[in-house]
Phi, psi and omega in degrees: 000134182279128180283127182278130179281152182287163179296332179291323180283315183295324183244036183304315181297318179296320179295316179296315179298316178297319177298314177297321178300312181295321179296313182290323178294318177297317178297320178301314181288323180294309180290332173297323178297315179297320178293319179297315179299318179297318178295317180297322179295322178298326181267001178073025180246150177282145178289138179241131183298319181298313179296318179297317181299315179298315180298315182289323176299317178299312180296318181295314180294326175299314179297316181295320181296317185283331185239306187295313182293326175300309181295318179301315180293319181297319182277302184291320179296316178296316178299319179296314180296321177294322181294316183279348175085051177295158180304326179294327182282342181274348183303316180293322179296318180298318180296316179297317180298319179297320179295317180296318177300316180297320179294315178302316181289328180286326182289308180210101188304309184293313179295323179296315178297317180298314180296318178297319178297319179296316180296314180298320179294319180294324180258030176057035175064033183278038179289125189254354182261103184297331181298313181291322178299313178298319180297317180294316180296319178296318178295319180294317177297318179296319180292321180294320179293322178293321180292325183280341182290140178292143181264143178256000000 
C-alpha cells in the first residue's frame, strides 16, 4: 500500500511561497503605517486607520499591477496557451516532426515513406509540415516517372 504524503509535503513550495508572501505583505503594511504616521505628524494631523487603509490598498494594487500581474500573465498565460495548443506553441512540434520525417527518409527512403504513409493514415493524414509533404510528393512523382520510363 502506497503511503500518502501530507498536504505540507505535497505542496511545500506553495506553503513557503505563501508564507513569504504574507511576511512581505505584512512588512509592507507595517512599515507603511510608520511612514504614514510620520507624514501625518509632519502635517500636524492625527493618523486615521481608514485613510491609511485606502492609501495602502492603492499602493499595494499599484505594485501588483506593475509587477505581479505581468509575471502572472507571462507564466500562467504562456502555460495556458501551450496547454490549449495555440499556433505559436505548435511551431516547435512541426519543426520536430519535419526533422523526424527527414531522418526517416534519409535512413531508408522506401521504408521511411511507407512508415510515414502508415502514420499519416492512422492519424487521419494530419501531417502539418508542408515542406516535407511537398518533398515526399516530388520524390513520389519522380520515382513514378522513373518507373514508367522505358529501360534500355
